[in-house]
N, C-alpha and C positions, 0 to 999 in steps of 0.2 A: 595491483597487490602491493602492500607496503609503500604506498605513495604519499607524498606530502604536497599540499598546495598546488593542485592541478585544476585547471578550468577547461571544460569542453564547451564551446560556444558555436551555435549555428551549424551543427553537424546533424547528419542523419545516420542512425544505426538500423539496418535492416536485418532481421533474423529470418533467413530462408531455411525453414525446418524440413528435414527429410520426412517421408511418410511415417517412419518408425521413431520419430523424435519423442523423448520422454516429456510428459506433462510438466515435470518440475525441472526442466533444463534451465541453465543459467548462462545464456550467451553473453550477457553484459553484466559484469559484477565488479563491486568495489569491496575489497577485503583488507583488513588490517591497515586502513589508511586514514588520513586526516586532512581536512581542508579540501575536499573534492567538490567541485561545483559543475552542474549541468545547466546551461542557460540557452534558451531557444534551441533546444535539441529535440529531434524527432526520433522516437523508437517505434518501429513497426514490426509486427510479427505475423505468424501464420496460425494463430489460434492455439498455440501451445507455448510452454516455457514461461519465464518471467521476463518482463520488460527490463527491469533493473533489480539486481539483488545486492543488498548492502549487509555486510557482516563484520562484526568486531571493528567498527570504524567510528570516527568522530567528526563532527562538523561537515556533514554532507548535505548539500543543498540542490534541489531541483527547482528551477525557476523558469516560468514562461515557456514551458516545454509541452510536448504532446506525446502521449503513449497510446498506441492503438493496436488491437488485434492479438493480444497474448492470452494465455490462460490466466495469469495474474499480472497486474501492472507493475507495482513496486512492492518488494518484500524486504523488510528490514528486521534484523535480529541482532541482539547483543551489541547495541550501538547507542551513541548518545549525541545530542545536539544535531538533530535531523530536521530539515525543513523541506516541505513540499508546498510550493507557492505558485499561484496563478498558472496552474498547469491543467491541461485537458487530458482526461483518460476516457477512452471510448472503445466499444467493441470487445471488451474482455469476456472471456468464456466463463470465468469464475469470479475472481476478486479484483477490486481496483487497487486498494492499498492495504497491506498487511504489516503488523508490527508485533514483535514479541521481545521481552527483556530489553526495553528501550527507556532512556531517560532524556527529557528535554526534547519533545517533539512538537513542531508547529505544522499544522495542516490548514492552510488558509487561502481563500480566494480561488479555489479550484472548481472546475466543471467536470463532474463525473457522470457519465450518461450512456444510454443506449448499449447495454451489454448484449453480447451475442451468446446468450446462455443456451445450452442444449438441455432441454427438460428431461431427457432420458439418460443423461450422463451421471447423475448423482452428485454433481458439483453443488457445493454449499456456497452460494454466491452472496458476496457482501461488497458494498461499495467501499466502506472503510471498516477494517476489522482489527481488533487487538485480541491476543490470547495469551494464556500463561501455561498451557499444557507443555510439559517437558522442560520448563524453565525453573530456575532457582533465584532469579533476580526480578523484583517487581518493576512494572512500568509506572513511571512517575513523571510529573511536570509535563502534562499533555494539554495542548490547546487545539481545538477543532473549531474554526470560525469562518464565517462568510463564504461558505462553500455552497454550490448548487449541485444537488444530487437528484438526478432526473432520469427516471426509467425511459422516458422518450418513447421510441418505437420498439425498444427491446422488452424482454420479459422482466417481470418483477425480480428484485433482489432484496436482501436485507440492506439497510442503509448504513447506519452507524451501529456496529455491533461489537461490544466489548465484553465477551464472556470471560470469567475468571475461574478456570477449571482448578487451578492450584488452591485458591481460597475456598472453593466449594469442597475440596477434599481435606480441608483443615490444615493446609500447609501454612505455617506461621509466617507473618510478615509479607505476605504476597498480595495484599489489597492494593488496588489502584489508588494512587494518591495525587492530589493537586491536578485534578482534571477539570478543564473548562470547555464547555460546549455551548456556543452562542452564535446567534444570527445566521444559522444555516437554513437553507430552503430545501425541503425534501418533497419531491413529487414521485410517489412510488405506490406500490400496492401490496405491502407486506406488514404484518403486525409489528415487526421490529423496525420502527422508524429510528428511534434512539433507544438502545438498551445498554446499560452499564451494570456489570456483575459486581 
């Protein structure tokens, strides 16, 4: 919280969740910070909570890392200049990467695969998801490139899903802007391979 220019390198963060742990728990979070970097870091969880939560922060990078076994891998909101690069996300129960009210996002060279989705849970599973519900700031300047999104041995998910609930409701100025999606490989079994609202 309120940190500047911090690098975590070659570490392992294990989330040992109690049986009554909330789905939306945030054991590892960056809030109100700038210049935070995770390199060659492993995040492991117990099928609940978020692997990494980023809020009201700037210049946060996840590079060459691995995130496995959470409800959601990385959740970013109200932040800018975010990069998720060359990182592996696997075994998520719901979502891999979530973004809302963000500007300047690069998602490149990642391997997102083999989700551990529970078909009876009602989870709305996405490998990469953006949304605007409950936000007043549009998401802009987004690049999603050179990623491998592979259902593998897991159940299907949506792949790249960018719904825009605010724009659908007529909220002015909330359209996604400057979005580039290129050179991604998707192996999955859902009609939402790439959807941009």
